[in-house]
C-alpha positions in Angstrom: 136.7 74.6 95.0 137.6 73.5 98.5 134.8 73.1 101.0 136.1 75.9 103.2 136.0 78.3 100.2 132.5 77.2 99.4 131.4 77.7 103.0 132.8 81.3 103.0 131.1 82.0 99.7 127.8 80.6 101.0 128.2 82.7 104.2 128.8 85.9 102.2 125.8 85.2 100.0 123.6 84.7 103.1 124.8 88.0 104.6 124.1 89.8 101.4 120.7 88.3 101.1 119.7 89.2 104.7 121.0 92.7 104.4 119.0 93.3 101.3 115.7 92.7 103.2 114.1 95.6 105.0 113.3 95.3 108.7 109.7 95.5 109.8 108.7 98.8 111.3 108.1 98.8 115.1 104.5 98.6 116.2 102.7 100.0 119.2 99.7 97.9 120.3 97.3 98.3 123.2 94.1 96.7 124.3 91.1 98.7 125.6 89.5 97.7 128.9 87.1 94.8 128.5 84.0 97.0 128.9 85.1 99.7 126.5 83.1 99.7 123.3 84.6 99.9 119.8 82.8 103.2 119.1 84.0 104.7 122.4 87.5 103.7 121.6 87.3 105.3 118.1 85.8 108.5 119.5 88.5 108.8 122.1 91.1 108.1 119.4 89.8 110.9 117.3 89.7 113.3 120.3 93.3 112.4 121.2 94.4 113.0 117.7 93.0 116.5 117.8 94.4 117.2 121.2 97.9 116.5 119.8 97.4 119.0 117.0 96.9 116.4 114.3 93.9 116.4 111.9 92.0 113.3 110.8 92.5 113.0 107.1 90.7 109.7 106.4 88.7 107.0 108.1 88.3 103.5 106.6 85.5 101.4 108.1 86.9 98.0 107.1 84.7 95.9 109.3 81.5 97.6 108.1 82.6 97.2 104.4 83.3 93.5 105.0 79.9 93.0 106.6 78.2 94.7 103.6 79.8 92.1 101.4 78.0 89.3 103.1 80.1 88.4 106.2 77.5 89.4 108.8 79.5 88.2 111.9 82.7 90.1 110.9 83.9 92.3 113.8 84.5 96.0 113.8 87.7 97.2 112.3 88.7 100.7 111.2 91.8 102.6 110.1 92.1 106.2 111.0 94.6 108.4 109.0 95.8 111.6 110.5 98.5 114.2 109.8 100.0 117.4 111.1 100.8 119.7 108.1 103.8 121.3 109.9 105.4 117.9 110.4 104.5 116.9 106.8 106.2 120.1 105.5 109.3 119.4 107.6 109.5 115.8 106.4 109.2 116.9 102.7 112.0 119.5 103.2 114.2 116.8 104.8 113.7 114.3 102.0 110.5 114.3 99.8 110.6 110.5 99.6 110.0 110.3 103.4 106.5 111.6 102.8 105.6 107.9 102.3 105.4 107.7 106.1 102.7 110.4 106.2 99.9 110.6 107.1 100.2 108.5 110.2 97.6 105.8 110.7 96.1 103.8 113.6 94.1 100.7 113.3 91.3 99.9 115.7 89.9 96.3 115.6 88.1 93.7 117.5 90.0 90.5 118.3 89.2 87.8 120.9 86.2 89.9 122.2 88.4 92.9 123.0 89.1 96.2 121.2 92.8 96.6 120.1 94.5 99.8 118.9 97.8 99.6 117.0 100.1 101.7 114.8 103.3 101.2 112.9 105.8 103.7 114.2 108.0 105.8 112.0 111.6 104.5 111.5 114.1 106.3 113.7 117.3 104.9 112.1 117.2 106.4 108.6 120.2 108.1 107.0 118.4 111.5 107.6 119.3 112.5 111.2 116.7 115.4 111.1 113.9 113.0 110.2 115.0 110.5 112.9 114.7 113.3 115.5 111.3 114.3 114.2 110.2 110.6 114.1 111.1 110.1 117.7 108.7 113.0 118.6 105.9 111.8 116.3 106.3 108.3 117.7 105.9 109.6 121.3 102.7 111.4 120.3 101.4 108.3 118.5 101.9 106.3 121.7 100.2 109.0 123.8 97.3 109.1 121.3 96.9 105.3 121.5 97.2 105.3 125.3 94.4 107.9 125.5 92.1 105.9 123.2 92.3 102.8 125.4 91.9 104.6 128.7 88.9 103.5 130.7 85.6 105.3 130.1 85.1 107.6 133.1 81.5 108.1 134.2 80.3 111.7 134.6 80.5 113.0 138.1 77.0 113.6 139.6 76.5 116.8 141.5 75.2 116.3 145.1 74.7 120.0 145.5 71.2 120.7 146.8 69.4 123.6 145.6 68.6 126.0 148.3 65.4 127.9 148.2 64.9 131.3 149.6 61.5 131.7 151.4 
């Protein structure tokens, strides 16, 4: 076999091998303000999930579980699972195998003394055009939910109104 034929064969094999691998899903990561506590970030995350008409379906306290196993200094880490049943129904009707992307999940974790919030986004380039359209909308909402969870804590407004007394 000539060297040019071997080169072409090698090139074709490399192309086949790389096309067989699946691409990593896109992620959306944000960092909470330095003074925002882990617990406040999780509470804001759960509130934002509800405001987007999703329901929390699960909550895994990974950091706490690791600490219980003897790693006392392990930081906080949690995974929050959430779903919108209407979206789940539509996904199943499009293609039942796409339910693998539901429920959605967001991770909250401490890293380098900061609270991070991240999620894998749904793929938007599948062979199911209806799913791709739905995924674009769900991804937008995931980004909005994460953005709300890392927003700075706003202190309550104090009222300066003086009570008036009638003599």
